[in-house]
Every structure is written in C-alpha cells, then in structure tokens.
DRENSE-200780 format. One record per residue (C-alpha): residue in three letters; x, y, z; residue number from 0. Coordinates in steps of 0.2 Angstrom, whole numbers, plus 5000, padded with zeros to 4 digits. Each point is the difference from the previous one (the first is absolute). Layout:
- ALA X Y Z NUM
...
% end
This chain:
- UNK 4999 5000 5001 0
- UNK 5007 5017 4995 1
- UNK 5004 5015 5010 2
- UNK 4982 5008 5009 3
- UNK 4994 5016 4994 4
- UNK 5014 5013 5006 5
- UNK 5014 4990 5005 6
- UNK 5009 5000 4980 7
- UNK 5009 5016 4993 8
- UNK 5002 4989 4985 9
- UNK 4993 5010 4984 10
- UNK 4996 4979 4996 11
- UNK 4987 5002 5014 12
- UNK 4991 5018 4997 13
- UNK 5011 5010 5013 14
- UNK 4996 5019 5001 15
- UNK 5013 5011 4998 16
- UNK 5003 5011 5015 17
- UNK 5002 5019 4994 18
- UNK 5017 5008 5002 19
- UNK 5002 5005 5019 20
- UNK 4986 4989 5004 21
- UNK 5002 4983 5011 22
- UNK 4990 4987 4994 23
- UNK 4989 4995 5015 24
- UNK 4998 4979 5001 25
- UNK 4986 4995 5015 26
- UNK 5006 4984 5011 27
- UNK 4993 4983 4991 28
- UNK 4993 4987 5011 29
- UNK 4999 5010 5018 30
- UNK 4985 4999 5009 31
- UNK 4985 5012 4998 32
- UNK 5005 5002 4981 33
- UNK 4989 4993 4989 34
- UNK 5014 4985 4996 35
- UNK 4991 4995 5017 36
- UNK 4985 4997 4989 37
- UNK 5000 4987 4988 38
- UNK 4985 5008 4992 39
- UNK 5009 5017 4998 40
- UNK 5017 4990 4997 41
- UNK 4989 4988 4985 42
- UNK 4997 5022 4993 43
- UNK 5016 5008 5000 44
- UNK 5010 4983 4989 45
- UNK 4987 5001 4989 46
- UNK 4999 5020 4997 47
- UNK 5019 4996 5000 48
- UNK 5001 4987 4987 49
- UNK 4986 5012 4988 50
- UNK 5004 5016 5004 51
- UNK 5019 5002 5006 52
- UNK 5009 4984 4992 53
- UNK 4990 5005 4983 54
- UNK 5004 5018 4997 55
- UNK 5015 5012 4994 56
- UNK 5005 5008 5015 57
- UNK 4992 5014 5002 58
- UNK 5007 5020 4999 59
- UNK 4995 5006 5014 60
- UNK 4989 4996 5019 61
- UNK 4985 5009 4991 62
- UNK 5001 4987 4986 63
- UNK 4999 4986 5013 64
- UNK 4989 5008 5010 65
- UNK 4988 5003 4986 66
- UNK 5003 4983 4993 67
- UNK 4996 4992 5016 68
- UNK 4983 5010 5002 69
- UNK 4995 4994 4983 70
- UNK 5003 4982 5004 71
- UNK 4991 5000 5017 72
- UNK 4987 5009 4989 73
- UNK 5000 4983 4987 74
- UNK 5001 4987 5014 75
- UNK 4986 5006 5010 76
- UNK 4988 5007 4986 77
- UNK 5005 4990 4985 78
- UNK 5007 4986 5004 79
- UNK 4989 4983 4999 80
- UNK 4999 4989 5013 81
- UNK 4997 4982 4999 82
- UNK 4996 4997 5019 83
- UNK 4988 5012 4999 84
- UNK 4989 4994 4985 85
- UNK 5014 5011 4987 86
- UNK 4993 5016 5006 87
- UNK 5014 5015 5006 88
- UNK 5001 5000 5020 89
- UNK 4991 5018 4997 90
- UNK 4987 4993 4992 91
- UNK 4997 4986 5012 92
- UNK 4999 5009 5017 93
- UNK 4990 5014 4992 94
- UNK 4989 4983 4996 95
- UNK 5001 4996 5020 96
- UNK 4998 5015 5008 97
- UNK 4983 5002 4988 98
- UNK 4993 4986 5003 99
- UNK 5004 4997 5022 100
- UNK 4990 5007 5010 101
- UNK 5006 5019 5011 102
- UNK 4997 4987 5018 103
- UNK 5010 4986 4992 104
- UNK 5015 5011 4995 105
- UNK 4999 5009 5018 106
- UNK 5003 4985 5007 107
- UNK 5014 4994 4994 108
- UNK 5010 5017 5001 109
- UNK 5011 5006 5015 110
- UNK 4990 5003 5014 111
- UNK 4998 5019 5008 112
- UNK 5013 5005 5011 113
- UNK 4980 5009 5008 114
% end
C-alpha cells in the first residue's frame, strides 16, 4: 500500500509544492483523535488520495488545491452514485430519509438536550 495522504513529497503522488518562503504543514497520521482514528474517515481519506491527489498534476498553489478539494467533495456528496443506497447520491439519500422520517423519530435519535 502506498503512502497516506500528506505523507509523500513525491510529485508522482501529487504533492503540493509550498509557495516560496512557506513551509509545508503536514498533520500527524494515526494519532488519537484525528481522522485516522476512525475507520470510515480513513477509508474516505484513502479514496480521496486515490481519486483526486494521485490522479492530478501538481497544483500551482494552495488555492488550486483548495478549489480541487471543494469540487471533489461536491461531486462525492451530490453526483456520485452509491450502490449501497440504491444508486443515488448521498445527498439525495439523506434528503429522502428526512422527507420520509417523522420529526418525532428524528428528535428521539438526536443528542439529548443539555437543559
């Protein structure tokens, strides 16, 4: 398995070059409390790295990278068809869920009030 997102400085893995005079900040991987502590988030991070980071040329600056990340996230949530939820997008599935779930059922499932 290849390096995790943010661990490679190789252009082959789509590493973002820091702007002159700026250092490249890399979050720790695998420490308690970060997304790598959660299997679902870790799976998403791997998918993100495979589909966006490794399949793109280097970005010119952080703005290009942020734009690409926002575009990927929008596609992932609104246009990607997911086989486990009936070949609809996650956003469409969530909308259907809330449209067909009573307010009482969603209130019962929510976090208890602090009052």
